[in-house]
C-alpha positions in Angstrom: 14.3 11.6 -4.6 17.0 14.2 -4.0 16.8 13.9 -0.2 20.5 14.4 0.2 20.5 17.6 -2.0 17.5 18.9 0.0 19.3 18.3 3.3 22.6 19.9 2.2 21.0 22.9 0.6 19.0 23.5 3.8 22.2 23.3 5.8 24.0 25.8 3.6 21.1 28.3 3.7 20.7 28.1 7.5 24.1 29.7 7.8 22.7 33.0 6.4 20.2 33.5 9.1 20.6 36.7 11.1 22.5 38.4 8.3 21.4 42.0 7.6 22.7 42.2 4.1 23.8 39.8 1.4 27.4 40.5 0.7 30.0 38.7 -1.4 31.8 37.6 1.8 28.8 36.0 3.5 27.6 34.4 0.3 30.9 32.8 -0.7 30.9 30.1 2.0 27.1 29.4 1.6 27.4 29.1 -2.2 30.4 26.9 -1.8 28.3 24.5 0.2 25.5 24.8 -2.4 28.0 23.8 -5.2 29.3 20.9 -3.2 25.7 19.8 -2.6 24.9 19.9 -6.3 28.1 17.9 -7.2 27.4 15.3 -4.6 23.9 14.8 -6.1 25.5 14.0 -9.4 24.7 17.3 -11.1 27.0 17.9 -14.0 30.0 20.0 -13.0 29.4 22.6 -15.7 25.8 23.0 -14.6 26.7 23.3 -11.0 29.3 26.0 -11.7 26.9 28.0 -13.9 24.1 27.7 -11.4 26.2 29.1 -8.5 27.5 31.9 -10.7 23.9 32.9 -11.6 22.7 32.8 -8.0 25.7 34.8 -6.7 25.2 37.6 -9.3 21.6 38.0 -8.2 22.3 37.8 -4.4 25.3 40.0 -3.8 24.4 43.5 -2.9 20.7 43.0 -2.5 19.2 44.6 0.5 17.2 42.1 2.6 13.6 43.0 2.6 12.1 43.8 6.1 9.4 41.1 5.7 11.9 38.3 5.0 15.2 37.0 6.3 18.3 36.7 4.1 17.9 33.0 4.1 14.4 33.3 2.7 15.5 35.8 0.1 18.3 33.5 -1.1 15.8 30.5 -1.1 13.6 32.5 -3.5 16.5 33.3 -5.8 17.7 29.7 -5.7 14.2 28.4 -6.3 13.8 30.6 -9.4 17.2 29.4 -10.8 16.2 25.8 -10.1 13.1 26.3 -12.2 15.2 27.7 -15.0 17.5 24.8 -14.8 14.7 22.2 -14.7 13.0 23.9 -17.6 10.6 26.8 -17.6 7.3 26.8 -19.4 5.0 24.0 -20.4 6.0 20.3 -20.5 2.8 19.2 -22.1 2.8 16.8 -25.1 1.6 18.1 -28.5 -2.2 18.2 -28.4 -3.4 16.4 -31.5 -5.3 13.3 -32.5 -4.1 10.9 -33.7 -0.9 11.3 -31.7 2.2 9.2 -32.5 4.9 8.7 -29.8 8.2 6.9 -30.2 10.0 5.7 -27.0 13.9 5.5 -27.1 16.6 5.0 -24.6 19.3 2.7 -23.1 18.8 -0.9 -22.1 17.0 -1.2 -18.8 15.9 2.4 -18.6 12.2 1.5 -18.3 10.9 2.1 -21.8 8.4 -0.7 -21.9 7.0 0.0 -18.5 6.9 3.7 -19.2 5.0 3.0 -22.5 2.3 1.2 -20.5 2.2 4.0 -17.9 2.0 6.7 -20.5 -0.8 5.0 -22.3 -2.7 4.7 -19.0 -2.0 8.3 -18.1 -3.1 9.8 -21.4 -6.2 7.5 -21.6 -7.3 8.6 -18.1 -6.3 12.3 -18.2 -6.9 13.2 -21.8 -9.3 10.6 -23.0 -7.1 9.0 -25.6 -7.7 5.5 -27.0 -4.1 4.1 -27.0 -2.4 1.4 -29.1 0.9 -0.1 -28.1 3.3 -1.3 -30.8 6.2 -3.6 -29.9 9.2 -2.6 -31.9 11.8 -4.3 -29.6 12.9 -7.4 -31.6 16.0 -8.1 -29.5 15.1 -8.4 -25.8 13.6 -11.8 -24.9 10.0 -11.4 -23.6 9.8 -7.7 -24.5 6.8 -8.3 -26.8 5.1 -10.4 -24.1 5.7 -7.7 -21.5 4.2 -5.0 -23.6 1.2 -7.2 -24.6 0.5 -7.8 -20.9 0.7 -4.1 -20.1 -1.7 -3.4 -23.1 -4.1 -6.0 -21.8 -4.0 -4.6 -18.2 -4.8 -1.1 -19.5 -7.3 -2.3 -22.1 -5.2 -0.9 -25.0 -4.9 -2.1 -28.6 -1.7 -4.1 -29.1 0.4 -5.0 -32.1 3.5 -7.2 -32.1 5.0 -9.8 -34.5 7.3 -12.4 -33.0 8.6 -13.6 -36.4 9.3 -10.3 -38.1 12.8 -8.7 -37.3 12.4 -5.5 -39.4 11.2 -2.8 -37.0 10.2 -0.5 -39.9 7.7 -3.2 -41.2 6.5 -3.7 -37.6 6.0 0.0 -37.2 4.0 0.4 -40.4 1.8 -2.6 -39.6 1.3 -1.3 -36.1 0.0 1.9 -37.5 -2.5 0.1 -39.7 -3.6 -2.1 -36.8 -4.1 1.0 -34.6 -6.2 2.7 -37.4 -8.4 -0.4 -37.7 -9.0 -0.4 -34.0 -9.9 3.3 -34.0 -7.0 4.2 -31.7 -6.0 7.8 -31.7 -2.7 7.4 -29.7 0.0 5.1 -31.0 3.1 4.4 -28.8 6.1 2.6 -30.4 8.2 0.8 -27.8 11.7 0.4 -29.3 14.6 -1.7 -28.1 17.2 -0.4 -25.7 20.5 0.7 -27.4 23.7 2.4 -26.5 24.0 5.9 -27.9 27.3 4.9 -29.5 25.9 1.8 -31.3 25.7 3.2 -34.9 23.8 0.2 -36.3 20.9 0.5 -33.8 20.8 4.3 -33.8 20.4 4.0 -37.6 17.5 1.6 -37.0 15.5 4.1 -34.9 16.3 6.8 -37.5 14.7 4.6 -40.2 11.7 3.8 -37.9 11.3 7.6 -37.3 11.2 8.2 -41.0 8.6 5.4 -41.6 6.1 6.2 -38.8 6.6 10.0 -38.6 6.2 10.4 -34.8 4.8 13.6 -33.3 6.8 13.1 -30.1 10.1 11.2 -29.5 10.5 10.6 -25.8 13.9 9.6 -24.3 13.4 7.3 -21.3 16.3 7.9 -18.9 17.1 6.3 -15.6 17.5 9.0 -12.9 20.2 6.9 -11.2 22.5 7.3 -14.3 23.9 10.5 -12.8 26.2 12.5 -15.1 26.2 9.8 -17.8 22.5 10.6 -18.3 23.5 13.9 -19.7 25.7 12.4 -22.4 22.9 9.9 -23.2 20.4 12.7 -23.7 22.8 14.7 -25.8 23.6 11.8 -28.2 20.0 10.6 -28.6 18.9 14.2 -29.3 21.5 14.7 -31.9 20.4 11.4 -33.6 16.6 11.7 -33.6 15.7 15.1 -32.3 14.0 14.1 -29.0 11.0 16.3 -28.1 11.0 15.3 -24.4 12.4 13.1 -21.6 10.7 10.7 -19.2 12.8 10.4 -16.1 12.3 7.0 -14.4 13.1 5.5 -11.0 12.9 8.8 -9.1 11.7 6.9 -6.1 14.9 4.8 -5.8 17.6 7.4 -6.3 18.6 9.7 -3.4 20.9 11.8 -5.7 18.9 12.3 -8.9 21.2 15.1 -10.2 20.4 14.0 -13.7 17.1 15.9 -13.4 19.1 19.1 -12.8 21.5 18.5 -15.7 19.7 17.0 -18.6 17.5 19.9 -19.6 20.3 22.4 -19.3 22.9 20.5 -21.4 20.7 18.7 -23.9 18.0 21.4 -24.2 15.3 18.7 -24.2 12.5 19.3 -21.7 11.7 16.7 -19.0 8.0 16.0 -19.7 7.2 13.0 -17.4 8.5 11.3 -14.4 8.1 7.7 -13.0 8.0 7.7 -9.2 7.4 4.0 -8.5 6.6 0.6 -9.9 2.8 0.8 -9.8 1.0 1.8 -13.1 -0.3 5.0 -11.6 3.0 6.2 -10.2 3.7 8.3 -13.2 3.0 12.0 -13.7 3.8 15.2 -15.6 7.1 16.8 -14.6 6.4 20.3 -13.3 9.8 22.2 -12.9 8.4 24.7 -10.4 6.9 22.0 -8.2 10.1 19.9 -8.3 12.2 23.0 -7.4 9.9 23.5 -4.3 10.4 19.9 -3.2 14.2 20.1 -3.6 14.2 23.1 -1.3 12.0 21.4 1.3 9.0 23.6 0.5 6.8 20.7 -0.3 4.4 20.3 -3.3 0.9 21.1 -2.0 -0.6 21.4 -5.6 0.5 17.8 -6.5 -0.7 16.6 -3.1 -4.2 18.1 -3.7 -4.3 16.8 -7.3 -3.4 13.3 -6.1 -6.1 13.5 -3.4 -8.7 14.6 -5.9 -7.7 11.6 -8.2 -7.8 9.0 -5.5 -10.3 10.1 -2.8 -14.0 9.9 -3.5 -15.5 13.3 -2.7 -18.9 12.0 -1.6 -17.2 9.4 0.6 -15.0 12.1 2.1 -18.0 14.3 2.9 -19.8 11.3 4.5 -16.8 10.5 6.6 -16.4 14.1 7.7 -20.0 14.2 8.8 -19.6 11.0 10.8 -16.6 12.5 12.6 -18.6 15.7 13.4 -21.3 13.6 14.9 -18.7 11.4 16.8 -20.2 8.4 14.9 -16.9 7.1 13.6 -16.3 3.3 13.8 -13.6 0.8 12.8 -15.3 0.2 9.5 -14.9 3.9 8.7 -11.3 3.9 9.9 -10.5 1.0 7.6 -12.0 2.8 4.6 -10.0 5.9 5.5 -6.7 3.9 5.6 -7.6 2.5 2.2 -8.0 6.0 0.8 -4.6 7.1 2.2 -2.9 4.0 0.7 -4.3 4.8 -2.8 -2.3 8.1 -2.6 1.0 6.2 -2.4 3.5 5.5 0.4 3.5 7.5 3.6 7.0 8.8 2.6 5.8 10.1 -0.8 2.9 11.9 0.9 5.2 13.4 3.5 7.6 14.6 0.7 4.8 16.8 -0.7 4.0 18.5 2.6 5.9 21.8 3.3 8.6 21.4 5.9 8.2 17.6 6.0 10.6 16.5 3.2 13.3 15.5 5.7 10.9 13.5 7.8 11.3 9.8 7.1 8.5 7.3 7.8 10.4 4.1 8.6 9.5 0.5 7.8 8.3 0.2 11.4 5.5 2.7 10.8 4.5 1.1 7.5 4.4 -2.3 9.2 2.4 -0.8 12.0 -0.2 0.5 9.5 -0.3 -2.9 7.8 -0.8 -4.7 11.2 -3.6 -2.3 12.1 -5.3 -3.0 8.8 -4.9 -6.8 9.4 -6.5 -6.6 12.9 -9.5 -4.7 11.6 -9.9 -7.0 8.6 -10.0 -10.0 11.0 -13.2 -8.5 12.6 -16.7 -9.2 11.4 -18.6 -6.3 9.9 -20.7 -6.1 13.1 -17.6 -6.0 15.3 -16.1 -3.1 13.3 -19.3 -1.1 13.5 -19.8 -1.9 17.3 -16.3 -2.1 18.9 -17.8 -2.5 22.4 -18.7 -6.1 21.4 -15.0 -7.0 21.4 -14.3 -8.9 24.6 -12.6 -12.1 25.6 -12.8 -14.9 23.0 -13.6 -12.4 20.2 -10.3 -10.5 20.8 -8.4 -13.9 21.0 -10.0 -14.9 17.6 -9.0 -11.6 16.0 -5.5 -11.8 17.3 -5.1 -15.3 15.9 -6.6 -14.3 12.6 -4.3 -11.3 12.1 -1.1 -12.9 13.4 -0.7 -10.6 16.4 -0.8 -10.8 20.2 -4.0 -10.2 22.2 -2.3 -7.1 23.8 -1.9 -5.6 20.3 -5.7 -5.9 19.6 -6.5 -4.4 23.1 -4.0 -1.5 22.5 -5.7 -0.7 19.2 -9.2 -0.8 20.8 -8.0 1.4 23.7 -6.6 4.0 21.3 -9.7 3.9 19.2 -11.8 4.4 22.3 -9.7 7.4 23.2 -10.1 8.8 19.7 -13.9 8.5 20.0 -13.8 10.4 23.3 -11.8 13.1 21.6 -14.5 13.4 18.9 -17.2 13.8 21.4 -15.2 16.4 23.3 -14.9 18.4 20.1 -18.7 18.7 20.0 -18.5 20.1 23.6 -17.3 23.5 22.7 -14.4 25.4 24.2 -14.3 23.3 27.4 -14.3 20.1 25.4 -11.4 21.2 23.2 -9.3 22.1 26.3 -9.9 18.6 27.6 -9.1 17.1 24.2 -5.7 18.9 24.1 -4.9 17.5 27.6 -5.9 14.0 26.4 -3.8 14.3 23.2 -0.7 15.2 25.3 -1.2 12.1 27.3 -1.7 9.8 24.3 0.8 11.1 21.8 4.4 10.1 21.8 6.0 13.5 22.0 3.3 15.5 20.3 -0.3 14.3 20.3 -0.4 11.6 17.7 -2.3 8.4 17.6 0.3 5.6 18.0 -0.7 2.5 16.0 -3.4 4.5 14.2 -1.6 6.1 11.2 -3.5 9.0 9.6 -5.4 10.0 12.7 
């Protein structure tokens, strides 16, 4: 998300390089570009104006420290202001059991999907026993969808396809959750416009009946400036305690994230970053500010790795690499571990200095093709690649839907990689030979073409 904003902010700040002191004159043009970047990202105009004013007040007249450049100093100031804008302090939910959460928002904002994701997240991270209650009596198949999500996440589910009174459904859902010994109850309500008085009145009555501890507004990041008005109106109606920002993976502008907290004064607590059940996480203002400025998000990357990569398996793999005993079976397992962490683009976005690097469809397809080739081999062939000759290679090519030359290219690159591992064991001389070999293999910088992750 916010790729355009990251690029434009980076361009504006590059103009300050080489300046000895931050003055009003050299800041005016840079901050003009910053303001334009914010507006083009759909940040609310009042928020953009206030943000630039705050940054300018802090920048002008400051002596540039000897250890940093003016650009770096401004980046620090802008980072701190972005954190304020996105919401300082904790974004955690209230820590109590049982916990009752009511989901509200517009049509199509992702409430039902987010209900399932939130149940999964809290069950996994905080050991809750969730129950999902279907309070959407208007959208066809809404109850079926929530029931399926509850089944997939092994949650208690309550829904009534005959009843049209959401207050009765809510109360019965609470009783069903209590009987099932659930200590987290999530009420999925119907989508409604913030100006629809009848439906707004309905969620007010539901709130009074079930007494939720948290009321989370589910908002689509692609709404832009309209998201600000939505947040403001829903908050005035039911006193929202937090926001779940969805579809952050599909919106390059995403200025709603920079506007909603500032204008509605409701903190963003969670974010949905994809369609998969696990592509959902706590919203950390400081980490998001770092990503917007192209500084990466190493903490989130490490946390994601810890959640998805088996520590013992990683140690075993590292030992095999040290001993130069790494085969195609190991490589396949490594690819599977990387895939669990998400798309290559999402991983790159968390790495400092790599936010602007796009992994195209061609690279993703190359990774899938490499996996298909290895999967078409027998376990013995994966463990002993030297067996792959003639008819075996032809069989693998046919089985994976590629050409024989593609299989041979993969085997050649894997053979080179094995040589590199052996050279690493050969001390200083071996490492020099390895660097020379990398330069020959890599396309412009020592990579492993066709072997993503290596």
